[in-house]
MMTF fields as JSON, N, C-alpha, C and O atoms, coordinates in Angstrom:
{
  "mmtfVersion": "1.0.0",
  "mmtfProducer": "UNKNOWN",
  "numBonds": 339,
  "numAtoms": 340,
  "numGroups": 85,
  "numChains": 1,
  "numModels": 1,
  "chainsPerModel": [1],
  "groupsPerChain": [85],
  "chainIdList": ["A"],
  "bondAtomList": [4, 2, 8, 6, 12, 10, 16, 14, 20, 18, 24, 22, 28, 26, 32, 30, 36, 34, 40, 38, 44, 42, 48, 46, 52, 50, 56, 54, 60, 58, 64, 62, 68, 66, 72, 70, 76, 74, 80, 78, 84, 82, 88, 86, 92, 90, 96, 94, 100, 98, 104, 102, 108, 106, 112, 110, 116, 114, 120, 118, 124, 122, 128, 126, 132, 130, 136, 134, 140, 138, 144, 142, 148, 146, 152, 150, 156, 154, 160, 158, 164, 162, 168, 166, 172, 170, 176, 174, 180, 178, 184, 182, 188, 186, 192, 190, 196, 194, 200, 198, 204, 202, 208, 206, 212, 210, 216, 214, 220, 218, 224, 222, 228, 226, 232, 230, 236, 234, 240, 238, 244, 242, 248, 246, 252, 250, 256, 254, 260, 258, 264, 262, 268, 266, 272, 270, 276, 274, 280, 278, 284, 282, 288, 286, 292, 290, 296, 294, 300, 298, 304, 302, 308, 306, 312, 310, 316, 314, 320, 318, 324, 322, 328, 326, 332, 330, 336, 334],
  "bondOrderList": [1, 1, 1, 1, 1, 1, 1, 1, 1, 1, 1, 1, 1, 1, 1, 1, 1, 1, 1, 1, 1, 1, 1, 1, 1, 1, 1, 1, 1, 1, 1, 1, 1, 1, 1, 1, 1, 1, 1, 1, 1, 1, 1, 1, 1, 1, 1, 1, 1, 1, 1, 1, 1, 1, 1, 1, 1, 1, 1, 1, 1, 1, 1, 1, 1, 1, 1, 1, 1, 1, 1, 1, 1, 1, 1, 1, 1, 1, 1, 1, 1, 1, 1, 1],
  "groupList": [{"groupName": "MET", "atomNameList": ["N", "CA", "C", "O"], "elementList": ["N", "C", "C", "O"], "formalChargeList": [0, 0, 0, 0], "bondAtomList": [1, 0, 2, 1, 3, 2], "bondOrderList": [1, 1, 2], "singleLetterCode": "M", "chemCompType": "L-PEPTIDE LINKING"}, {"groupName": "VAL", "atomNameList": ["N", "CA", "C", "O"], "elementList": ["N", "C", "C", "O"], "formalChargeList": [0, 0, 0, 0], "bondAtomList": [1, 0, 2, 1, 3, 2], "bondOrderList": [1, 1, 2], "singleLetterCode": "V", "chemCompType": "L-PEPTIDE LINKING"}, {"groupName": "GLY", "atomNameList": ["N", "CA", "C", "O"], "elementList": ["N", "C", "C", "O"], "formalChargeList": [0, 0, 0, 0], "bondAtomList": [1, 0, 2, 1, 3, 2], "bondOrderList": [1, 1, 2], "singleLetterCode": "G", "chemCompType": "PEPTIDE LINKING"}, {"groupName": "SER", "atomNameList": ["N", "CA", "C", "O"], "elementList": ["N", "C", "C", "O"], "formalChargeList": [0, 0, 0, 0], "bondAtomList": [1, 0, 2, 1, 3, 2], "bondOrderList": [1, 1, 2], "singleLetterCode": "S", "chemCompType": "L-PEPTIDE LINKING"}, {"groupName": "LEU", "atomNameList": ["N", "CA", "C", "O"], "elementList": ["N", "C", "C", "O"], "formalChargeList": [0, 0, 0, 0], "bondAtomList": [1, 0, 2, 1, 3, 2], "bondOrderList": [1, 1, 2], "singleLetterCode": "L", "chemCompType": "L-PEPTIDE LINKING"}, {"groupName": "TYR", "atomNameList": ["N", "CA", "C", "O"], "elementList": ["N", "C", "C", "O"], "formalChargeList": [0, 0, 0, 0], "bondAtomList": [1, 0, 2, 1, 3, 2], "bondOrderList": [1, 1, 2], "singleLetterCode": "Y", "chemCompType": "L-PEPTIDE LINKING"}, {"groupName": "ALA", "atomNameList": ["N", "CA", "C", "O"], "elementList": ["N", "C", "C", "O"], "formalChargeList": [0, 0, 0, 0], "bondAtomList": [1, 0, 2, 1, 3, 2], "bondOrderList": [1, 1, 2], "singleLetterCode": "A", "chemCompType": "L-PEPTIDE LINKING"}, {"groupName": "PHE", "atomNameList": ["N", "CA", "C", "O"], "elementList": ["N", "C", "C", "O"], "formalChargeList": [0, 0, 0, 0], "bondAtomList": [1, 0, 2, 1, 3, 2], "bondOrderList": [1, 1, 2], "singleLetterCode": "F", "chemCompType": "L-PEPTIDE LINKING"}, {"groupName": "THR", "atomNameList": ["N", "CA", "C", "O"], "elementList": ["N", "C", "C", "O"], "formalChargeList": [0, 0, 0, 0], "bondAtomList": [1, 0, 2, 1, 3, 2], "bondOrderList": [1, 1, 2], "singleLetterCode": "T", "chemCompType": "L-PEPTIDE LINKING"}, {"groupName": "ARG", "atomNameList": ["N", "CA", "C", "O"], "elementList": ["N", "C", "C", "O"], "formalChargeList": [0, 0, 0, 0], "bondAtomList": [1, 0, 2, 1, 3, 2], "bondOrderList": [1, 1, 2], "singleLetterCode": "R", "chemCompType": "L-PEPTIDE LINKING"}, {"groupName": "CYS", "atomNameList": ["N", "CA", "C", "O"], "elementList": ["N", "C", "C", "O"], "formalChargeList": [0, 0, 0, 0], "bondAtomList": [1, 0, 2, 1, 3, 2], "bondOrderList": [1, 1, 2], "singleLetterCode": "C", "chemCompType": "L-PEPTIDE LINKING"}, {"groupName": "GLN", "atomNameList": ["N", "CA", "C", "O"], "elementList": ["N", "C", "C", "O"], "formalChargeList": [0, 0, 0, 0], "bondAtomList": [1, 0, 2, 1, 3, 2], "bondOrderList": [1, 1, 2], "singleLetterCode": "Q", "chemCompType": "L-PEPTIDE LINKING"}, {"groupName": "LYS", "atomNameList": ["N", "CA", "C", "O"], "elementList": ["N", "C", "C", "O"], "formalChargeList": [0, 0, 0, 0], "bondAtomList": [1, 0, 2, 1, 3, 2], "bondOrderList": [1, 1, 2], "singleLetterCode": "K", "chemCompType": "L-PEPTIDE LINKING"}, {"groupName": "ASN", "atomNameList": ["N", "CA", "C", "O"], "elementList": ["N", "C", "C", "O"], "formalChargeList": [0, 0, 0, 0], "bondAtomList": [1, 0, 2, 1, 3, 2], "bondOrderList": [1, 1, 2], "singleLetterCode": "N", "chemCompType": "L-PEPTIDE LINKING"}, {"groupName": "ILE", "atomNameList": ["N", "CA", "C", "O"], "elementList": ["N", "C", "C", "O"], "formalChargeList": [0, 0, 0, 0], "bondAtomList": [1, 0, 2, 1, 3, 2], "bondOrderList": [1, 1, 2], "singleLetterCode": "I", "chemCompType": "L-PEPTIDE LINKING"}, {"groupName": "ASP", "atomNameList": ["N", "CA", "C", "O"], "elementList": ["N", "C", "C", "O"], "formalChargeList": [0, 0, 0, 0], "bondAtomList": [1, 0, 2, 1, 3, 2], "bondOrderList": [1, 1, 2], "singleLetterCode": "D", "chemCompType": "L-PEPTIDE LINKING"}, {"groupName": "HIS", "atomNameList": ["N", "CA", "C", "O"], "elementList": ["N", "C", "C", "O"], "formalChargeList": [0, 0, 0, 0], "bondAtomList": [1, 0, 2, 1, 3, 2], "bondOrderList": [1, 1, 2], "singleLetterCode": "H", "chemCompType": "L-PEPTIDE LINKING"}, {"groupName": "GLU", "atomNameList": ["N", "CA", "C", "O"], "elementList": ["N", "C", "C", "O"], "formalChargeList": [0, 0, 0, 0], "bondAtomList": [1, 0, 2, 1, 3, 2], "bondOrderList": [1, 1, 2], "singleLetterCode": "E", "chemCompType": "L-PEPTIDE LINKING"}],
  "groupTypeList": [0, 1, 1, 2, 3, 1, 4, 2, 5, 6, 2, 4, 2, 7, 4, 8, 9, 10, 5, 6, 4, 2, 4, 11, 12, 9, 13, 14, 7, 15, 13, 4, 2, 2, 16, 6, 0, 1, 0, 8, 6, 7, 2, 2, 4, 2, 5, 5, 7, 16, 2, 4, 17, 2, 9, 11, 17, 17, 4, 14, 6, 12, 12, 12, 17, 11, 14, 4, 11, 13, 9, 11, 9, 14, 3, 15, 6, 6, 6, 6, 6, 3, 3, 11, 17],
  "groupIdList": [1, 2, 3, 4, 5, 6, 7, 8, 9, 10, 11, 12, 13, 14, 15, 16, 17, 18, 19, 20, 21, 22, 23, 24, 25, 26, 27, 28, 29, 30, 31, 32, 33, 34, 35, 36, 37, 38, 39, 40, 41, 42, 43, 44, 45, 46, 47, 48, 49, 50, 51, 52, 53, 54, 55, 56, 57, 58, 59, 60, 61, 62, 63, 64, 65, 66, 67, 68, 69, 70, 71, 72, 73, 74, 75, 76, 77, 78, 79, 80, 81, 82, 83, 84, 85],
  "secStructList": [7, 2, 2, 2, 2, 2, 2, 2, 2, 2, 2, 2, 2, 2, 2, 2, 2, 2, 2, 2, 2, 2, 2, 6, 6, 7, 7, 6, 6, 1, 7, 2, 2, 2, 2, 2, 2, 2, 2, 2, 2, 2, 2, 2, 2, 2, 2, 2, 2, 2, 2, 2, 2, 2, 2, 2, 2, 2, 2, 2, 2, 2, 2, 2, 2, 2, 2, 2, 2, 2, 2, 2, 2, 2, 2, 2, 2, 2, 2, 2, 2, 2, 2, 2, 7],
  "xCoordList": [0.819, 0.0, 0.864, 0.52, 1.98, 2.889, 3.462, 3.583, 3.811, 4.395, 3.411, 3.802, 2.147, 1.127, 1.011, 0.871, 1.069, 1.007, 2.218, 2.086, 3.395, 4.624, 4.644, 4.94, 4.329, 4.351, 3.252, 3.46, 2.114, 1.026, 1.391, 1.157, 1.965, 2.365, 3.561, 3.66, 4.477, 5.603, 5.09, 5.588, 4.111, 3.508, 2.823, 2.893, 2.161, 1.539, 2.602, 2.393, 3.733, 4.829, 5.359, 5.641, 5.499, 5.96, 4.989, 5.401, 3.707, 2.697, 2.68, 2.518, 2.843, 2.871, 4.052, 3.919, 5.212, 6.423, 6.23, 6.588, 5.675, 5.437, 4.445, 4.62, 3.417, 2.416, 3.041, 2.782, 3.866, 4.523, 5.451, 5.469, 6.21, 7.094, 6.292, 6.7, 5.167, 4.302, 3.729, 3.627, 3.352, 2.846, 3.917, 3.626, 5.166, 6.278, 6.757, 7.665, 6.149, 6.511, 7.985, 8.689, 8.423, 9.784, 9.723, 8.674, 10.859, 10.94, 10.755, 11.458, 9.828, 9.494, 10.635, 10.858, 11.349, 12.39, 13.799, 14.774, 13.907, 15.203, 16.044, 17.214, 15.484, 16.224, 15.548, 14.586, 16.034, 15.423, 15.739, 15.017, 16.807, 17.135, 16.06, 15.77, 15.475, 14.382, 13.17, 12.497, 12.897, 11.792, 12.067, 11.17, 13.306, 13.661, 13.514, 13.039, 13.915, 13.796, 12.337, 11.969, 11.516, 10.096, 9.42, 8.608, 9.757, 9.169, 9.6, 8.8, 10.846, 11.318, 10.592, 10.185, 10.431, 9.732, 8.277, 7.777, 7.597, 6.2, 6.078, 5.117, 7.033, 7.028, 7.199, 6.568, 8.059, 8.217, 6.922, 6.572, 6.218, 4.914, 3.924, 3.152, 3.953, 3.069, 3.362, 2.445, 4.652, 5.043, 4.581, 4.089, 4.74, 4.319, 2.803, 2.316, 2.057, 0.597, 0.091, -0.91, 0.772, 0.379, 0.559, -0.322, 1.666, 1.893, 0.946, 0.512, 0.624, -0.288, -1.667, -2.305, -2.121, -3.428, -3.468, -4.45, -2.405, -2.342, -2.342, -3.009, -1.592, -1.548, -2.898, -3.308, -3.594, -4.911, -5.918, -6.732, -5.874, -6.788, -6.523, -7.463, -5.26, -4.909, -5.42, -5.953, -5.262, -5.759, -7.283, -7.834, -7.956, -9.42, -9.877, -10.849, -9.195, -9.563, -9.364, -10.198, -8.279, -8.039, -9.106, -9.615, -9.446, -10.445, -11.819, -12.583, -12.141, -13.419, -13.496, -14.527, -12.401, -12.359, -12.533, -13.221, -11.909, -12.031, -13.477, -13.986, -14.131, -15.517, -16.434, -17.329, -16.208, -17.029, -16.832, -17.794, -15.615, -15.354, -16.04, -16.594, -16.006, -16.673, -18.186, -18.823, -18.757, -20.203, -20.575, -21.58, -19.76, -20.028, -19.93, -20.761, -18.906, -18.723, -19.898, -20.366, -20.38, -21.505, -22.786, -23.562, -23.009, -24.225, -24.172, -25.204, -22.977, -22.84, -23.11, -23.748, -22.623, -22.85, -24.318, -24.847, -24.988, -26.413, -27.219, -28.179, -26.84, -27.533, -27.33, -28.258, -26.136, -25.86, -26.633, -27.118, -26.747, -27.492, -28.976, -29.641, -29.503, -30.945, -31.268, -32.378, -30.339, -30.595, -30.5, -31.08, -29.786, -29.674, -30.914, -31.176, -31.683, -32.893, -34.007, -35.083],
  "yCoordList": [-1.189, 0.0, 1.254, 2.244, 1.22, 2.364, 2.588, 3.725, 1.497, 1.606, 2.268, 3.075, 1.93, 2.533, 4.029, 4.79, 4.458, 5.892, 6.617, 7.67, 6.052, 6.7, 6.774, 7.821, 5.657, 5.658, 6.538, 7.178, 6.572, 7.423, 8.89, 9.634, 9.313, 10.709, 11.028, 12.142, 10.067, 10.29, 10.459, 11.31, 9.665, 9.815, 11.164, 11.79, 11.608, 12.923, 14.007, 14.979, 13.842, 14.8, 14.833, 15.906, 13.658, 13.587, 14.307, 15.089, 14.039, 14.692, 16.197, 16.965, 16.622, 18.049, 18.723, 19.808, 18.069, 18.612, 18.682, 19.68, 17.644, 17.648, 18.738, 19.4, 18.926, 19.954, 21.344, 22.2, 21.562, 22.865, 23.146, 24.265, 22.163, 22.358, 22.561, 23.334, 21.887, 22.067, 23.472, 24.057, 24.017, 25.389, 26.387, 27.406, 26.07, 26.951, 26.698, 27.375, 25.727, 25.319, 24.916, 25.243, 24.197, 23.662, 22.168, 21.54, 21.605, 20.176, 19.4, 19.658, 18.469, 17.743, 16.827, 16.649, 16.254, 15.284, 15.887, 15.159, 17.204, 17.859, 17.635, 17.268, 17.843, 17.728, 16.658, 16.955, 15.442, 14.346, 14.42, 13.842, 15.123, 15.287, 16.072, 15.801, 17.04, 17.809, 16.933, 17.078, 16.016, 15.07, 14.189, 13.933, 13.728, 12.858, 13.593, 13.012, 14.857, 15.623, 15.831, 15.682, 16.175, 16.405, 15.1, 15.087, 14.007, 12.719, 12.287, 11.718, 12.551, 12.223, 13.049, 12.528, 14.342, 15.209, 14.787, 14.712, 14.514, 14.097, 12.703, 12.437, 11.815, 10.496, 10.613, 9.881, 11.54, 11.795, 12.301, 11.918, 13.163, 13.622, 12.464, 12.39, 11.575, 10.405, 9.537, 9.035, 9.354, 8.562, 9.239, 8.577, 10.57, 11.323, 11.244, 11.017, 11.43, 11.391, 10.014, 9.897, 8.969, 7.613, 7.421, 6.866, 7.861, 7.765, 8.655, 8.298, 9.81, 10.742, 10.11, 10.271, 9.399, 8.74, 7.715, 7.638, 6.939, 5.95, 6.598, 6.122, 7.686, 8.386, 8.996, 8.982, 9.532, 10.113, 9.045, 9.273, 7.891, 6.806, 6.345, 6.041, 6.29, 5.9, 6.918, 6.538, 8.211, 9.251, 9.217, 9.42, 8.961, 8.886, 7.704, 7.819, 6.57, 5.389, 5.661, 5.265, 6.326, 6.665, 7.613, 7.436, 8.624, 9.601, 8.944, 9.279, 8.014, 7.303, 6.477, 6.459, 5.793, 5.007, 5.9, 5.532, 7.069, 8.02, 8.491, 8.576, 8.792, 9.249, 8.148, 8.418, 6.91, 5.8, 5.588, 5.299, 5.725, 5.588, 6.702, 6.458, 7.924, 9.04, 8.831, 9.105, 8.353, 8.084, 7.014, 7.134, 5.964, 4.891, 5.408, 5.082, 6.221, 6.774, 7.669, 7.618, 8.487, 9.387, 8.588, 8.899, 7.562, 6.763, 5.979, 5.801, 5.501, 4.813, 5.757, 5.376, 6.997, 7.998, 8.359, 8.539, 8.47, 8.796, 7.646, 7.88, 6.417, 5.26, 5.175, 4.839, 5.477, 5.449, 6.534, 6.316, 7.701, 8.811, 8.508, 8.853, 7.865, 7.566, 6.425, 6.369, 5.534, 4.436, 4.894, 4.261, 5.97, 6.488, 7.231, 7.362, 7.72, 8.489, 7.635, 8.14],
  "zCoordList": [0.0, 0.0, 0.0, -0.645, 0.717, 0.736, -0.657, -1.115, -1.323, -2.664, -3.614, -4.458, -3.479, -4.334, -4.115, -5.073, -2.862, -2.566, -3.126, -3.75, -2.904, -3.369, -4.895, -5.47, -5.541, -7.007, -7.601, -8.631, -6.972, -7.451, -7.388, -8.341, -6.27, -6.134, -7.026, -7.539, -7.223, -8.13, -9.561, -10.297, -9.956, -11.279, -11.431, -12.489, -10.369, -10.39, -10.552, -11.277, -9.884, -10.029, -11.45, -11.983, -12.072, -13.462, -14.389, -15.245, -14.214, -15.062, -14.835, -15.784, -13.598, -13.294, -13.977, -14.542, -13.921, -14.561, -16.079, -16.705, -16.66, -18.11, -18.5, -19.522, -17.699, -17.973, -17.89, -18.736, -16.861, -16.711, -17.889, -18.404, -18.317, -19.466, -20.742, -21.61, -20.869, -22.029, -22.092, -23.17, -20.935, -20.904, -21.332, -21.958, -20.977, -21.348, -22.779, -23.261, -23.454, -24.822, -24.906, -25.861, -23.877, -23.854, -24.133, -23.989, -24.533, -24.807, -23.494, -22.517, -23.475, -22.249, -21.814, -20.616, -22.757, -22.413, -22.483, -22.667, -22.338, -22.43, -21.18, -21.287, -20.02, -18.762, -17.897, -17.189, -17.948, -17.199, -15.71, -14.897, -15.342, -13.921, -13.187, -12.021, -13.868, -13.269, -13.005, -11.984, -13.938, -13.737, -12.519, -11.716, -12.388, -11.269, -9.932, -8.956, -9.885, -8.642, -8.247, -7.082, -9.23, -8.946, -8.528, -7.603, -9.209, -8.856, -7.452, -6.709, -7.088, -5.739, -4.687, -3.649, -4.962, -4.011, -3.845, -2.722, -4.947, -4.862, -4.24, -3.518, -4.506, -3.872, -2.366, -1.603, -1.937, -0.501, 0.126, 1.242, -0.598, -0.113, 0.002, 0.958, -0.968, -0.924, 0.277, 0.927, 0.58, 1.746, 3.032, 3.945, 3.101, 4.288, 4.464, 5.571, 3.373, 3.465, 3.853, 4.56, 3.398, 3.782, 5.287, 5.944, 5.833, 7.275, 8.053, 9.148, 7.494, 8.139, 8.305, 9.345, 7.292, 7.349, 8.487, 9.225, 8.621, 9.699, 11.074, 11.993, 11.211, 12.501, 12.844, 14.004, 11.843, 12.09, 12.496, 13.391, 11.853, 12.228, 13.657, 14.392, 14.058, 15.417, 16.429, 17.471, 16.134, 17.029, 17.143, 18.224, 16.024, 16.047, 16.886, 17.633, 16.778, 17.572, 19.065, 19.879, 19.427, 20.842, 21.363, 22.47, 20.564, 20.991, 21.113, 22.018, 20.214, 20.281, 21.56, 22.234, 21.892, 23.124, 24.345, 25.298, 24.316, 25.414, 25.57, 26.688, 24.463, 24.492, 25.032, 25.832, 24.591, 25.084, 26.582, 27.293, 27.065, 28.505, 29.287, 30.359, 28.756, 29.44, 29.477, 30.493, 28.389, 28.368, 29.382, 30.084, 29.456, 30.418, 31.842, 32.689, 32.102, 33.436, 33.818, 34.955, 32.884, 33.154, 33.38, 34.284, 32.563, 32.742, 34.047, 34.695, 34.453, 35.734, 36.893, 37.874, 36.782, 37.833, 37.916, 39.013, 36.778, 36.768, 37.366, 38.099, 37.063, 37.613, 39.129, 39.865, 39.584, 41.016, 41.747, 42.858, 41.128, 41.744, 41.802, 42.778, 40.764, 40.772, 41.738, 42.267, 41.974, 42.898, 44.361, 45.244, 44.617, 45.979, 46.413, 47.609, 45.452, 45.798, 46.237, 46.558]
}
């Protein structure tokens, strides 16, 4: 899955570079080093975004567990208060 993200973003970087050179009416295959740099940068972004998604899912799961514990604690307190009356 990581490979797919990295390669997808690297492909997007390649297409972006080709589009920019096309707008400038320059030869697309003139400087291949520029393509490699852009693809590396976009691939790095893909790797970062893939890790970011995992970290966000982990934070959401922790927060959900916290919310469920708070709800249980509140309902237990309400039940205890109603039984004392």
